[in-house]
C-alpha positions, 0 to 999 in steps of 0.5 A: 434869099428866103424873103426874096422868094416870099415876095416873088410868090406874093407878087406872082399870086397878085398878077395871077389874080389880076389876070384872071378876072372873070373866072374864080380860082382857088384862093392864093395860098389856100387862104380861105375867104371869110366874112363876119357881120355883127349888128349893134342893136338892130340898126348898125351893122359891122362887117369884116371881109378877109382872107384867113391864113392858118398857122400851119404853112401850105407845105405843112410846116408848123409856124407856131411861135413864128407868126408875130415878128417873123411872118408878120413883121414888127413895125412898118416894112418895105414889102418890096412891091407897089408903092414901096412905102413903109407899110403895115400888115394887111391884117389878113391875107391876099386882098385888102381886109375890108371893114364896113360900117353901116352908120357912123361909129366910134372906134376906141372912142374916136369918130369914124364915118360910115363906109368901107375901109381897108383894115391894116395893123401895125404889130409891135414887139413892145407897146401898143399895136395900131389899127389903121382904117384906110380910105383906100379899101380896093387895093391888094393887101398893103402894097399900095398903102399910103398914110395920106389915105388914113381915116383913123388910127387907134392904139390897142393892147394885144393880149395873149389868147388860146391857140387859134389855127385860122386867123379869125375875126370875132365879136367877143362882146356885144352890148346894146350900143357897143361891141368888141371886135377881135382878130385872133390868130395863133396865141394872140388876140387884138381887140377894138371897141366899137360904139354907136354915138347918139344911139337913142337919137339914131333910133328916134330918127329912124322911128320918125321916118318909119311912122311916116310910112306903113308902120304909121297906120298901126296905133301900137307902133306910135305907142311903142315909139312914144314909150321908147322916147319916154324910157330914154328921157329923150324929146318928151314933147315928141313922145307926147305927140306920138302917144296922143297919135296912138290914141286919137290920130284919124283912122289910126288912134285906139283908146285902150288901156295900153295907149292911155298908159303910154300917154300917162307914162310920158306925162309923168316923165315930163313932171305933169303928175296931175295930168298923168294921174287923170289919164291913168284913171281913164286907163284903169277904168277903161273896159279894155283894162284887165286885172293883171294890168291894173295890178301892175299899175298898183305896184308901179305906184308903190315903187313911186312912193304913192302908197295910198293911191296904190291901195285905192287902185288895188281896192278898185281892182278887187271890187271890179273883178270880184276878188279874183286872182291876182286882186287878192295879192294886190290887196295884200301888197296895198295894205302892207304898204300902208302898214296894215299888216293884219288886214294884209295877212287875211288877203295873202291867205286868200291869195294862197288858196287861189294861186294858180301854180307852185311858184306863186304858192311858194312866194305867197308862203314867204309873204305870209311869214313876213306879214306875220312878222309885221314886215312890209312885203313890197 
């Protein structure tokens, strides 16, 4: 009898809603509407629109311990209305819970095209729970669920969780190319892992389109795009084209340290070390190069094992800037890298006198102690 009354109330709510199109009434059952959107990176968005029931019933009854397996039945059930197919839970209340992906994604490692889907859930007493993404996302709840509309099903492991009064969708983990969305209600949490396949290609294609419009009239945008491809070892031929555009494209190109360094970085990634070195020589000797930029380049060379070349760069920086900070630090690092610890110590002591703040002073004190012990400071 109780089940019949519950179905009757739900059907009544459905008909009241369908007959009241054009006006806005309070949500059926006081199940407030909610929406959450999360970006994965800066291009791909995931949005969940849902109605949020609470553990406390509308009449004030505490339903703790009566949600899973009772209010939300296990398995597939005949909801007593609509298609009368064995149906999953609507993963919320009232209308369909709708999840929308702006781009193609993978859910639990399985591909799902961009678009909107009705989100349903099969709850099980034992074993995995099953998320269902239905191409029919405009129907009311799960009353008209049909398995032929399934775009994807994925099994997940439900987890015990801290008590959550209102059913809530939350992004509990966020990475550059993935995120974990979880339904939380009562004492359970049901996750799904969403990832973006081919994220680098996605960004590269978007940059290519953007560079054909207003952003393409700024040299820095070409350099930033080239650096992105280089950092990801992706389409280096195109990266070199973009790096060259940052330097020499008509009405756009700017010859400066940053853009020359970008081109050198791409050339290094391509294994063209001689060309990269020639380009960096131009960069560090360009009037736009400052002591900090040259110092950073010297440290990069040490990291690449090019110690003698690094010392040349540090020496040039020191001479060009009359021994100003941080060129003394560079000399200490360059000399230390080639094993000339006593000479390095002299420059480290000079640098300590120049240090602009306490943090650098403390670091240099540690450097001096290492050099006294004839230890490399790099």
